[in-house]
Jmol script that loads the backbone (N, CA, C; Angstrom):
load data "model"
ATOM      1  N   UNK A   1      91.904 292.480 142.973  1.00  0.00           N
ATOM      2  CA  UNK A   1      91.393 292.970 144.244  1.00  0.00           C
ATOM      3  C   UNK A   1      92.408 292.670 145.353  1.00  0.00           C
ATOM      4  N   UNK A   2      92.591 293.595 146.229  1.00  0.00           N
ATOM      5  CA  UNK A   2      93.492 293.434 147.376  1.00  0.00           C
ATOM      6  C   UNK A   2      92.687 292.951 148.577  1.00  0.00           C
ATOM      7  N   UNK A   3      93.369 292.266 149.474  1.00  0.00           N
ATOM      8  CA  UNK A   3      92.720 291.888 150.725  1.00  0.00           C
ATOM      9  C   UNK A   3      93.559 292.364 151.887  1.00  0.00           C
ATOM     10  N   UNK A   4      92.883 292.686 152.969  1.00  0.00           N
ATOM     11  CA  UNK A   4      93.533 293.206 154.163  1.00  0.00           C
ATOM     12  C   UNK A   4      93.389 292.188 155.284  1.00  0.00           C
ATOM     13  N   UNK A   5      94.508 291.860 155.905  1.00  0.00           N
ATOM     14  CA  UNK A   5      94.557 290.857 156.960  1.00  0.00           C
ATOM     15  C   UNK A   5      95.151 291.503 158.214  1.00  0.00           C
ATOM     16  N   UNK A   6      94.576 291.198 159.356  1.00  0.00           N
ATOM     17  CA  UNK A   6      95.136 291.634 160.635  1.00  0.00           C
ATOM     18  C   UNK A   6      96.108 290.564 161.100  1.00  0.00           C
ATOM     19  N   UNK A   7      97.323 290.958 161.407  1.00  0.00           N
ATOM     20  CA  UNK A   7      98.340 290.027 161.890  1.00  0.00           C
ATOM     21  C   UNK A   7      98.586 290.340 163.361  1.00  0.00           C
ATOM     22  N   UNK A   8      98.467 289.313 164.209  1.00  0.00           N
ATOM     23  CA  UNK A   8      98.734 289.464 165.639  1.00  0.00           C
ATOM     24  C   UNK A   8      99.914 288.577 166.003  1.00  0.00           C
ATOM     25  N   UNK A   9     100.770 289.097 166.877  1.00  0.00           N
ATOM     26  CA  UNK A   9     101.978 288.394 167.291  1.00  0.00           C
ATOM     27  C   UNK A   9     101.915 288.083 168.780  1.00  0.00           C
ATOM     28  N   UNK A  10     102.409 286.897 169.148  1.00  0.00           N
ATOM     29  CA  UNK A  10     102.376 286.464 170.542  1.00  0.00           C
ATOM     30  C   UNK A  10     103.744 285.955 170.973  1.00  0.00           C
ATOM     31  N   UNK A  11     104.034 286.113 172.268  1.00  0.00           N
ATOM     32  CA  UNK A  11     105.268 285.585 172.856  1.00  0.00           C
ATOM     33  C   UNK A  11     106.516 286.159 172.220  1.00  0.00           C
ATOM     34  N   UNK A  12     107.506 285.305 172.019  1.00  0.00           N
ATOM     35  CA  UNK A  12     108.777 285.768 171.472  1.00  0.00           C
ATOM     36  C   UNK A  12     108.661 286.199 170.011  1.00  0.00           C
ATOM     37  N   UNK A  13     107.632 285.754 169.311  1.00  0.00           N
ATOM     38  CA  UNK A  13     107.411 286.215 167.943  1.00  0.00           C
ATOM     39  C   UNK A  13     107.031 287.703 167.967  1.00  0.00           C
ATOM     40  N   UNK A  14     106.295 288.105 168.985  1.00  0.00           N
ATOM     41  CA  UNK A  14     105.961 289.523 169.160  1.00  0.00           C
ATOM     42  C   UNK A  14     107.245 290.327 169.400  1.00  0.00           C
ATOM     43  N   UNK A  15     108.144 289.781 170.202  1.00  0.00           N
ATOM     44  CA  UNK A  15     109.425 290.457 170.444  1.00  0.00           C
ATOM     45  C   UNK A  15     110.209 290.612 169.139  1.00  0.00           C
ATOM     46  N   UNK A  16     110.222 289.566 168.321  1.00  0.00           N
ATOM     47  CA  UNK A  16     110.963 289.598 167.052  1.00  0.00           C
ATOM     48  C   UNK A  16     110.368 290.601 166.062  1.00  0.00           C
ATOM     49  N   UNK A  17     109.058 290.755 166.084  1.00  0.00           N
ATOM     50  CA  UNK A  17     108.411 291.669 165.137  1.00  0.00           C
ATOM     51  C   UNK A  17     108.431 293.108 165.642  1.00  0.00           C
ATOM     52  N   UNK A  18     108.555 293.274 166.952  1.00  0.00           N
ATOM     53  CA  UNK A  18     108.565 294.607 167.528  1.00  0.00           C
ATOM     54  C   UNK A  18     107.195 295.243 167.632  1.00  0.00           C
ATOM     55  N   UNK A  19     106.146 294.446 167.415  1.00  0.00           N
ATOM     56  CA  UNK A  19     104.790 294.971 167.496  1.00  0.00           C
ATOM     57  C   UNK A  19     103.829 293.876 167.941  1.00  0.00           C
ATOM     58  N   UNK A  20     102.694 294.291 168.436  1.00  0.00           N
ATOM     59  CA  UNK A  20     101.658 293.360 168.875  1.00  0.00           C
ATOM     60  C   UNK A  20     100.692 293.022 167.748  1.00  0.00           C
ATOM     61  N   UNK A  21     100.442 294.022 166.877  1.00  0.00           N
ATOM     62  CA  UNK A  21      99.453 293.845 165.816  1.00  0.00           C
ATOM     63  C   UNK A  21      99.784 294.788 164.672  1.00  0.00           C
ATOM     64  N   UNK A  22      99.498 294.326 163.449  1.00  0.00           N
ATOM     65  CA  UNK A  22      99.633 295.176 162.276  1.00  0.00           C
ATOM     66  C   UNK A  22      98.680 294.687 161.190  1.00  0.00           C
ATOM     67  N   UNK A  23      98.544 295.497 160.164  1.00  0.00           N
ATOM     68  CA  UNK A  23      97.672 295.155 159.043  1.00  0.00           C
ATOM     69  C   UNK A  23      98.530 294.928 157.817  1.00  0.00           C
ATOM     70  N   UNK A  24      98.167 293.909 157.064  1.00  0.00           N
ATOM     71  CA  UNK A  24      98.924 293.525 155.886  1.00  0.00           C
ATOM     72  C   UNK A  24      97.985 293.526 154.685  1.00  0.00           C
ATOM     73  N   UNK A  25      98.396 294.143 153.600  1.00  0.00           N
ATOM     74  CA  UNK A  25      97.615 294.152 152.369  1.00  0.00           C
ATOM     75  C   UNK A  25      98.269 293.195 151.384  1.00  0.00           C
ATOM     76  N   UNK A  26      97.474 292.267 150.874  1.00  0.00           N
ATOM     77  CA  UNK A  26      97.967 291.209 149.990  1.00  0.00           C
ATOM     78  C   UNK A  26      97.112 291.128 148.732  1.00  0.00           C
ATOM     79  N   UNK A  27      97.639 290.439 147.745  1.00  0.00           N
ATOM     80  CA  UNK A  27      96.876 290.171 146.527  1.00  0.00           C
ATOM     81  C   UNK A  27      95.802 289.121 146.812  1.00  0.00           C
ATOM     82  N   UNK A  28      94.732 289.168 146.060  1.00  0.00           N
ATOM     83  CA  UNK A  28      93.678 288.167 146.166  1.00  0.00           C
ATOM     84  C   UNK A  28      94.291 286.788 145.930  1.00  0.00           C
ATOM     85  N   UNK A  29      93.762 285.766 146.563  1.00  0.00           N
ATOM     86  CA  UNK A  29      94.237 284.374 146.477  1.00  0.00           C
ATOM     87  C   UNK A  29      95.603 284.179 147.128  1.00  0.00           C
ATOM     88  N   UNK A  30      95.970 285.036 148.062  1.00  0.00           N
ATOM     89  CA  UNK A  30      97.222 284.861 148.796  1.00  0.00           C
ATOM     90  C   UNK A  30      97.039 283.820 149.891  1.00  0.00           C
ATOM     91  N   UNK A  31      98.144 283.200 150.269  1.00  0.00           N
ATOM     92  CA  UNK A  31      98.136 282.177 151.317  1.00  0.00           C
ATOM     93  C   UNK A  31      98.879 282.689 152.548  1.00  0.00           C
ATOM     94  N   UNK A  32      98.838 281.903 153.601  1.00  0.00           N
ATOM     95  CA  UNK A  32      99.610 282.208 154.800  1.00  0.00           C
ATOM     96  C   UNK A  32     101.091 282.296 154.434  1.00  0.00           C
ATOM     97  N   UNK A  33     101.540 281.425 153.560  1.00  0.00           N
ATOM     98  CA  UNK A  33     102.927 281.437 153.102  1.00  0.00           C
ATOM     99  C   UNK A  33     103.281 282.769 152.443  1.00  0.00           C
ATOM    100  N   UNK A  34     102.401 283.294 151.608  1.00  0.00           N
ATOM    101  CA  UNK A  34     102.632 284.588 150.963  1.00  0.00           C
ATOM    102  C   UNK A  34     102.744 285.694 152.012  1.00  0.00           C
ATOM    103  N   UNK A  35     101.871 285.646 153.015  1.00  0.00           N
ATOM    104  CA  UNK A  35     101.920 286.634 154.098  1.00  0.00           C
ATOM    105  C   UNK A  35     103.246 286.533 154.837  1.00  0.00           C
ATOM    106  N   UNK A  36     103.688 285.320 155.107  1.00  0.00           N
ATOM    107  CA  UNK A  36     104.948 285.133 155.834  1.00  0.00           C
ATOM    108  C   UNK A  36     106.143 285.645 155.036  1.00  0.00           C
ATOM    109  N   UNK A  37     106.107 285.491 153.736  1.00  0.00           N
ATOM    110  CA  UNK A  37     107.186 286.018 152.900  1.00  0.00           C
ATOM    111  C   UNK A  37     107.307 287.526 153.093  1.00  0.00           C
ATOM    112  N   UNK A  38     106.186 288.221 153.059  1.00  0.00           N
ATOM    113  CA  UNK A  38     106.190 289.672 153.257  1.00  0.00           C
ATOM    114  C   UNK A  38     106.622 290.046 154.678  1.00  0.00           C
ATOM    115  N   UNK A  39     106.119 289.289 155.658  1.00  0.00           N
ATOM    116  CA  UNK A  39     106.443 289.605 157.049  1.00  0.00           C
ATOM    117  C   UNK A  39     107.924 289.382 157.349  1.00  0.00           C
ATOM    118  N   UNK A  40     108.524 288.366 156.748  1.00  0.00           N
ATOM    119  CA  UNK A  40     109.952 288.110 156.964  1.00  0.00           C
ATOM    120  C   UNK A  40     110.821 289.182 156.322  1.00  0.00           C
ATOM    121  N   UNK A  41     110.329 289.783 155.229  1.00  0.00           N
ATOM    122  CA  UNK A  41     111.053 290.898 154.618  1.00  0.00           C
ATOM    123  C   UNK A  41     110.969 292.139 155.505  1.00  0.00           C
ATOM    124  N   UNK A  42     109.824 292.322 156.124  1.00  0.00           N
ATOM    125  CA  UNK A  42     109.595 293.492 156.966  1.00  0.00           C
ATOM    126  C   UNK A  42     110.266 293.359 158.334  1.00  0.00           C
ATOM    127  N   UNK A  43     110.241 292.156 158.908  1.00  0.00           N
ATOM    128  CA  UNK A  43     110.795 291.889 160.240  1.00  0.00           C
ATOM    129  C   UNK A  43     111.891 290.828 160.105  1.00  0.00           C
ATOM    130  N   UNK A  44     113.094 291.277 159.895  1.00  0.00           N
ATOM    131  CA  UNK A  44     114.203 290.361 159.596  1.00  0.00           C
ATOM    132  C   UNK A  44     114.432 289.303 160.669  1.00  0.00           C
ATOM    133  N   UNK A  45     114.092 289.591 161.919  1.00  0.00           N
ATOM    134  CA  UNK A  45     114.290 288.614 162.997  1.00  0.00           C
ATOM    135  C   UNK A  45     113.406 287.382 162.796  1.00  0.00           C
ATOM    136  N   UNK A  46     112.305 287.510 162.069  1.00  0.00           N
ATOM    137  CA  UNK A  46     111.433 286.350 161.823  1.00  0.00           C
ATOM    138  C   UNK A  46     112.104 285.341 160.888  1.00  0.00           C
ATOM    139  N   UNK A  47     113.003 285.800 160.024  1.00  0.00           N
ATOM    140  CA  UNK A  47     113.714 284.888 159.109  1.00  0.00           C
ATOM    141  C   UNK A  47     114.519 283.851 159.874  1.00  0.00           C
ATOM    142  N   UNK A  48     115.088 284.241 160.995  1.00  0.00           N
ATOM    143  CA  UNK A  48     115.945 283.352 161.777  1.00  0.00           C
ATOM    144  C   UNK A  48     115.176 282.204 162.419  1.00  0.00           C
ATOM    145  N   UNK A  49     113.875 282.302 162.496  1.00  0.00           N
ATOM    146  CA  UNK A  49     113.067 281.271 163.160  1.00  0.00           C
ATOM    147  C   UNK A  49     112.970 279.980 162.350  1.00  0.00           C
ATOM    148  N   UNK A  50     113.108 280.042 161.062  1.00  0.00           N
ATOM    149  CA  UNK A  50     113.157 278.860 160.179  1.00  0.00           C
ATOM    150  C   UNK A  50     112.150 277.786 160.551  1.00  0.00           C
ATOM    151  N   UNK A  51     110.881 278.093 160.404  1.00  0.00           N
ATOM    152  CA  UNK A  51     109.839 277.101 160.646  1.00  0.00           C
ATOM    153  C   UNK A  51     109.415 276.967 162.089  1.00  0.00           C
ATOM    154  N   UNK A  52     109.904 277.794 162.954  1.00  0.00           N
ATOM    155  CA  UNK A  52     109.570 277.703 164.374  1.00  0.00           C
ATOM    156  C   UNK A  52     108.447 278.662 164.749  1.00  0.00           C
ATOM    157  N   UNK A  53     107.453 278.729 163.887  1.00  0.00           N
ATOM    158  CA  UNK A  53     106.293 279.585 164.130  1.00  0.00           C
ATOM    159  C   UNK A  53     105.034 278.763 163.869  1.00  0.00           C
ATOM    160  N   UNK A  54     104.076 278.873 164.775  1.00  0.00           N
ATOM    161  CA  UNK A  54     102.756 278.279 164.578  1.00  0.00           C
ATOM    162  C   UNK A  54     101.817 279.372 164.091  1.00  0.00           C
ATOM    163  N   UNK A  55     100.824 278.975 163.288  1.00  0.00           N
ATOM    164  CA  UNK A  55      99.886 279.924 162.710  1.00  0.00           C
ATOM    165  C   UNK A  55      98.466 279.573 163.112  1.00  0.00           C
ATOM    166  N   UNK A  56      97.682 280.603 163.379  1.00  0.00           N
ATOM    167  CA  UNK A  56      96.246 280.426 163.601  1.00  0.00           C
ATOM    168  C   UNK A  56      95.532 281.408 162.674  1.00  0.00           C
ATOM    169  N   UNK A  57      94.592 280.898 161.916  1.00  0.00           N
ATOM    170  CA  UNK A  57      93.804 281.713 161.006  1.00  0.00           C
ATOM    171  C   UNK A  57      92.395 281.772 161.552  1.00  0.00           C
ATOM    172  N   UNK A  58      91.980 282.962 161.943  1.00  0.00           N
ATOM    173  CA  UNK A  58      90.660 283.150 162.558  1.00  0.00           C
ATOM    174  C   UNK A  58      90.463 282.226 163.756  1.00  0.00           C
ATOM    175  N   UNK A  59      91.502 282.147 164.586  1.00  0.00           N
ATOM    176  CA  UNK A  59      91.519 281.415 165.850  1.00  0.00           C
ATOM    177  C   UNK A  59      91.487 279.896 165.701  1.00  0.00           C
ATOM    178  N   UNK A  60      91.896 279.388 164.532  1.00  0.00           N
ATOM    179  CA  UNK A  60      92.047 277.951 164.314  1.00  0.00           C
ATOM    180  C   UNK A  60      93.444 277.702 163.762  1.00  0.00           C
ATOM    181  N   UNK A  61      94.152 276.705 164.320  1.00  0.00           N
ATOM    182  CA  UNK A  61      95.480 276.412 163.812  1.00  0.00           C
ATOM    183  C   UNK A  61      95.426 276.205 162.314  1.00  0.00           C
ATOM    184  N   UNK A  62      96.479 276.643 161.642  1.00  0.00           N
ATOM    185  CA  UNK A  62      96.487 276.675 160.187  1.00  0.00           C
ATOM    186  C   UNK A  62      97.843 276.228 159.659  1.00  0.00           C
ATOM    187  N   UNK A  63      97.873 275.928 158.368  1.00  0.00           N
ATOM    188  CA  UNK A  63      99.122 275.593 157.692  1.00  0.00           C
ATOM    189  C   UNK A  63      99.524 276.760 156.794  1.00  0.00           C
ATOM    190  N   UNK A  64     100.721 276.681 156.267  1.00  0.00           N
ATOM    191  CA  UNK A  64     101.203 277.711 155.352  1.00  0.00           C
ATOM    192  C   UNK A  64     100.398 277.756 154.059  1.00  0.00           C
ATOM    193  N   UNK A  65      99.765 276.654 153.704  1.00  0.00           N
ATOM    194  CA  UNK A  65      99.025 276.568 152.443  1.00  0.00           C
ATOM    195  C   UNK A  65      97.624 277.175 152.511  1.00  0.00           C
ATOM    196  N   UNK A  66      97.146 277.491 153.698  1.00  0.00           N
ATOM    197  CA  UNK A  66      95.783 278.013 153.853  1.00  0.00           C
ATOM    198  C   UNK A  66      95.620 279.331 153.097  1.00  0.00           C
ATOM    199  N   UNK A  67      94.500 279.454 152.395  1.00  0.00           N
ATOM    200  CA  UNK A  67      94.220 280.669 151.636  1.00  0.00           C
ATOM    201  C   UNK A  67      93.625 281.737 152.552  1.00  0.00           C
ATOM    202  N   UNK A  68      94.048 282.960 152.343  1.00  0.00           N
ATOM    203  CA  UNK A  68      93.565 284.094 153.136  1.00  0.00           C
ATOM    204  C   UNK A  68      92.391 284.778 152.441  1.00  0.00           C
ATOM    205  N   UNK A  69      91.512 285.342 153.248  1.00  0.00           N
ATOM    206  CA  UNK A  69      90.384 286.115 152.746  1.00  0.00           C
ATOM    207  C   UNK A  69      90.417 287.500 153.375  1.00  0.00           C
ATOM    208  N   UNK A  70      89.770 288.451 152.714  1.00  0.00           N
ATOM    209  CA  UNK A  70      89.705 289.800 153.230  1.00  0.00           C
ATOM    210  C   UNK A  70      89.096 289.797 154.632  1.00  0.00           C
ATOM    211  N   UNK A  71      89.746 290.487 155.558  1.00  0.00           N
ATOM    212  CA  UNK A  71      89.246 290.587 156.926  1.00  0.00           C
ATOM    213  C   UNK A  71      89.719 289.490 157.857  1.00  0.00           C
ATOM    214  N   UNK A  72      90.498 288.531 157.357  1.00  0.00           N
ATOM    215  CA  UNK A  72      90.997 287.445 158.209  1.00  0.00           C
ATOM    216  C   UNK A  72      91.937 287.977 159.284  1.00  0.00           C
ATOM    217  N   UNK A  73      92.047 287.181 160.356  1.00  0.00           N
ATOM    218  CA  UNK A  73      93.013 287.442 161.411  1.00  0.00           C
ATOM    219  C   UNK A  73      94.027 286.308 161.396  1.00  0.00           C
ATOM    220  N   UNK A  74      95.285 286.658 161.233  1.00  0.00           N
ATOM    221  CA  UNK A  74      96.375 285.695 161.232  1.00  0.00           C
ATOM    222  C   UNK A  74      97.198 285.924 162.486  1.00  0.00           C
ATOM    223  N   UNK A  75      97.303 284.905 163.321  1.00  0.00           N
ATOM    224  CA  UNK A  75      98.069 285.005 164.563  1.00  0.00           C
ATOM    225  C   UNK A  75      99.327 284.152 164.429  1.00  0.00           C
ATOM    226  N   UNK A  76     100.437 284.676 164.930  1.00  0.00           N
ATOM    227  CA  UNK A  76     101.720 283.977 164.904  1.00  0.00           C
ATOM    228  C   UNK A  76     102.187 283.721 166.333  1.00  0.00           C
ATOM    229  N   UNK A  77     102.560 282.466 166.605  1.00  0.00           N
ATOM    230  CA  UNK A  77     102.984 282.025 167.937  1.00  0.00           C
ATOM    231  C   UNK A  77     104.334 281.326 167.838  1.00  0.00           C
ATOM    232  N   UNK A  78     105.128 281.389 168.899  1.00  0.00           N
ATOM    233  CA  UNK A  78     106.356 280.587 168.902  1.00  0.00           C
ATOM    234  C   UNK A  78     105.999 279.121 169.155  1.00  0.00           C
ATOM    235  N   UNK A  79     106.807 278.243 168.595  1.00  0.00           N
ATOM    236  CA  UNK A  79     106.657 276.824 168.894  1.00  0.00           C
ATOM    237  C   UNK A  79     107.125 276.617 170.321  1.00  0.00           C
ATOM    238  N   UNK A  80     106.342 275.922 171.113  1.00  0.00           N
ATOM    239  CA  UNK A  80     106.703 275.690 172.505  1.00  0.00           C
ATOM    240  C   UNK A  80     106.802 274.199 172.762  1.00  0.00           C
ATOM    241  N   UNK A  81     107.595 273.852 173.747  1.00  0.00           N
ATOM    242  CA  UNK A  81     107.679 272.456 174.161  1.00  0.00           C
ATOM    243  C   UNK A  81     107.651 272.415 175.668  1.00  0.00           C
ATOM    244  N   UNK A  82     107.214 271.348 176.171  1.00  0.00           N
ATOM    245  CA  UNK A  82     107.125 271.226 177.620  1.00  0.00           C
ATOM    246  C   UNK A  82     107.621 269.872 178.073  1.00  0.00           C
ATOM    247  N   UNK A  83     107.677 269.728 179.334  1.00  0.00           N
ATOM    248  CA  UNK A  83     108.187 268.458 179.841  1.00  0.00           C
ATOM    249  C   UNK A  83     107.530 268.076 181.114  1.00  0.00           C
TER     250      UNK A  83
END
end "model"
wireframe off; spacefill off
backbone 0.3
color backbone group
Protein backbone atom coordinates (compact mmCIF):
# COMPACT_ATOMS: atom_id res chain seq x y z
CA UNK A 1 0.00 0.00 0.00
CA UNK A 2 1.22 3.50 -0.82
CA UNK A 3 0.82 6.50 1.43
CA UNK A 4 0.48 10.13 0.47
CA UNK A 5 2.10 12.85 2.56
CA UNK A 6 1.77 16.63 2.22
CA UNK A 7 5.16 18.32 2.43
CA UNK A 8 5.28 22.02 3.37
CA UNK A 9 8.41 24.16 3.15
CA UNK A 10 9.22 27.24 5.22
CA UNK A 11 11.87 29.98 5.10
CA UNK A 12 15.04 29.31 3.16
CA UNK A 13 14.09 25.64 2.79
CA UNK A 14 11.14 26.84 0.71
CA UNK A 15 13.58 28.84 -1.43
CA UNK A 16 15.76 25.74 -1.90
CA UNK A 17 12.82 23.56 -2.92
CA UNK A 18 11.28 26.18 -5.19
CA UNK A 19 7.81 25.46 -3.86
CA UNK A 20 5.63 26.07 -0.83
CA UNK A 21 3.86 22.71 -0.79
CA UNK A 22 3.87 19.39 -2.62
CA UNK A 23 2.58 15.86 -2.27
CA UNK A 24 4.84 12.87 -1.90
CA UNK A 25 3.86 9.23 -2.45
CA UNK A 26 5.83 6.72 -0.40
CA UNK A 27 5.81 3.03 0.43
CA UNK A 28 3.97 1.90 3.55
CA UNK A 29 6.17 1.98 6.70
CA UNK A 30 8.27 4.86 5.34
CA UNK A 31 9.98 7.27 7.72
CA UNK A 32 10.81 10.96 7.61
CA UNK A 33 14.30 9.86 6.55
CA UNK A 34 12.86 7.98 3.55
CA UNK A 35 10.88 11.09 2.57
CA UNK A 36 14.01 13.24 2.85
CA UNK A 37 15.94 10.87 0.60
CA UNK A 38 13.33 11.34 -2.13
CA UNK A 39 13.09 15.10 -1.56
CA UNK A 40 16.88 15.55 -1.80
CA UNK A 41 16.86 13.71 -5.13
CA UNK A 42 14.08 15.95 -6.39
CA UNK A 43 15.44 19.24 -4.97
CA UNK A 44 19.22 19.13 -5.23
CA UNK A 45 19.66 22.32 -3.17
CA UNK A 46 18.36 20.43 -0.10
CA UNK A 47 21.39 18.09 -0.26
CA UNK A 48 23.71 20.99 0.55
CA UNK A 49 21.96 21.61 3.88
CA UNK A 50 23.54 18.50 5.48
CA UNK A 51 21.38 18.18 8.57
CA UNK A 52 20.38 21.82 8.77
CA UNK A 53 16.67 21.12 8.51
CA UNK A 54 14.11 20.78 11.30
CA UNK A 55 11.08 18.55 10.80
CA UNK A 56 7.54 18.77 12.11
CA UNK A 57 5.14 15.88 11.62
CA UNK A 58 1.51 16.92 11.99
CA UNK A 59 2.64 20.15 13.68
CA UNK A 60 4.90 18.45 16.26
CA UNK A 61 8.69 18.48 16.02
CA UNK A 62 9.92 15.15 14.75
CA UNK A 63 13.06 13.12 14.14
CA UNK A 64 14.21 11.41 10.97
CA UNK A 65 13.21 8.05 12.46
CA UNK A 66 9.51 8.94 12.84
CA UNK A 67 7.20 6.70 10.83
CA UNK A 68 4.85 8.34 8.34
CA UNK A 69 1.18 7.53 7.89
CA UNK A 70 -1.18 8.19 5.01
CA UNK A 71 -2.43 11.79 5.13
CA UNK A 72 0.39 13.10 7.34
CA UNK A 73 1.74 16.62 6.98
CA UNK A 74 5.52 16.93 7.01
CA UNK A 75 6.90 20.45 7.42
CA UNK A 76 10.53 21.39 6.78
CA UNK A 77 12.15 24.43 8.44
CA UNK A 78 15.64 25.89 8.38
CA UNK A 79 17.65 25.61 11.57
CA UNK A 80 17.74 29.05 13.14
CA UNK A 81 19.88 30.58 15.84
CA UNK A 82 19.51 33.75 17.74
CA UNK A 83 21.43 35.89 20.07
